[in-house]
C-alpha positions as CSV (number, residue, x, y, z in Angstrom):
1,X,119.1,-130.1,227.0
2,X,120.4,-131.6,223.7
3,X,119.3,-130.8,220.2
4,X,117.1,-133.7,220.0
5,X,115.6,-132.7,223.3
6,X,115.0,-129.3,222.0
7,X,113.2,-130.8,218.8
8,X,111.1,-133.0,221.1
9,X,110.1,-129.9,223.0
10,X,108.8,-128.3,219.8
11,X,107.0,-131.6,218.8
12,X,105.3,-131.5,222.3
13,X,104.1,-128.0,221.6
14,X,102.7,-129.0,218.2
15,X,100.9,-132.2,220.0
16,X,99.3,-129.6,222.3
17,X,98.1,-127.4,219.4
18,X,96.9,-130.6,217.6
19,X,94.6,-131.4,220.8
20,X,93.6,-127.7,220.8
21,X,92.6,-127.7,217.1
22,X,91.6,-131.4,216.4
23,X,90.2,-130.5,212.9
24,X,93.4,-129.1,211.7
25,X,95.8,-132.0,210.9
26,X,98.8,-129.8,210.3
27,X,99.8,-129.7,213.8
28,X,99.6,-133.4,214.2
29,X,101.5,-133.8,211.0
30,X,104.3,-131.3,212.2
31,X,104.5,-133.1,215.6
32,X,105.1,-136.3,213.7
33,X,107.9,-134.8,211.6
34,X,109.6,-133.2,214.5
35,X,109.5,-136.6,216.5
36,X,110.9,-138.2,213.5
37,X,113.6,-135.6,213.2
38,X,114.5,-135.9,216.8
39,X,114.9,-139.6,216.4
40,X,117.0,-139.2,213.5
41,X,119.3,-136.8,215.2
42,X,120.4,-139.5,217.5
43,X,121.7,-141.8,214.7
44,X,125.4,-141.9,214.0
45,X,124.8,-140.8,210.2
46,X,123.2,-137.6,211.4
47,X,126.3,-136.6,213.4
48,X,127.8,-134.5,210.8
49,X,124.8,-132.5,210.3
50,X,124.2,-132.1,214.1
51,X,127.7,-130.7,215.2
52,X,127.3,-127.4,213.3
53,X,124.0,-126.7,215.1
54,X,125.1,-127.4,218.6
55,X,126.8,-123.9,219.1
56,X,123.6,-122.4,218.3
57,X,121.7,-124.1,221.1
58,X,121.3,-121.4,223.7
59,X,120.7,-122.3,227.4
60,X,119.4,-125.6,226.2
61,X,116.1,-123.8,225.5
62,X,116.3,-122.2,222.1
63,X,118.1,-122.9,218.8
64,X,119.6,-119.9,216.9
65,X,117.6,-116.8,216.3
66,X,114.1,-116.0,215.5
67,X,114.3,-117.5,211.8
68,X,115.9,-120.5,213.0
69,X,113.4,-121.1,215.6
70,X,110.4,-120.4,213.2
71,X,111.9,-123.0,210.7
72,X,112.1,-125.7,213.5
73,X,108.6,-124.8,214.7
74,X,107.0,-125.1,211.2
75,X,108.8,-128.3,210.2
76,X,106.3,-130.6,208.7
77,X,103.7,-128.3,209.1
78,X,101.2,-128.9,206.1
79,X,103.4,-131.6,204.5
80,X,104.9,-134.9,205.4
81,X,108.5,-134.9,206.5
82,X,109.6,-138.2,208.0
83,X,112.3,-139.5,205.7
84,X,116.1,-139.5,206.3
85,X,116.5,-137.5,203.2
86,X,114.0,-134.8,204.3
87,X,115.7,-134.7,207.8
88,X,119.1,-134.4,206.3
89,X,118.1,-131.7,203.9
90,X,116.4,-129.8,206.8
91,X,119.4,-130.1,209.1
92,X,121.7,-128.7,206.5
93,X,119.5,-125.8,205.7
94,X,119.0,-125.2,209.4
95,X,122.7,-124.9,209.8
96,X,122.7,-122.2,207.1
97,X,119.8,-120.5,208.9
98,X,121.7,-120.7,212.3
99,X,124.6,-119.0,210.7
100,X,122.5,-116.2,209.2
101,X,120.8,-115.7,212.5
102,X,124.3,-115.4,214.2
103,X,125.4,-113.0,211.6
104,X,122.4,-110.9,212.2
105,X,123.0,-111.1,216.2
106,X,126.5,-110.1,215.5
107,X,125.5,-107.1,213.5
108,X,123.0,-105.9,216.0
109,X,125.0,-106.6,219.2
110,X,128.6,-106.5,218.2
111,X,129.8,-110.0,218.9
112,X,129.0,-113.6,218.0
113,X,128.0,-115.8,221.1
114,X,128.0,-118.9,219.0
115,X,131.9,-118.7,218.1
116,X,131.0,-119.9,214.8
117,X,131.7,-116.9,212.5
118,X,135.3,-116.4,211.3
119,X,137.2,-113.2,211.3
120,X,136.3,-112.3,207.7
121,X,132.7,-112.8,208.3
122,X,132.8,-110.5,211.5
123,X,134.9,-108.0,209.4
124,X,132.2,-108.0,206.7
125,X,129.5,-107.2,209.1
126,X,130.8,-103.7,209.9
127,X,130.5,-104.4,213.6
128,X,132.0,-101.0,214.5
129,X,129.2,-99.3,212.6
130,X,126.7,-101.3,214.4
131,X,127.7,-100.2,217.9
């Protein structure tokens, strides 16, 4: 599953919530934002923002850690988010959140499954003390 597919799966989940709660427009709004984001991810000008996220896509099912998944699930929830600038800003912020989630995982489990943290960052985590 690609990053775009993952985002689409989150949009579908929001569509289901919108059907479940038809009087609450936030789920529909979030689904539209996520669908727009997934479409944008496929464009060439998004590639520089997508590449840093790909190592954080685990088993094609989840992206990053808990905070990353929460941020994706809430994209566009209660606000409109369908412009290229909004998508670019979100993807850049999401890359930072993924990195923080990777650092948290490494701290708790003693390793970085994403392979994105450098030696200095791993050293700063005091991995030996976490084991």
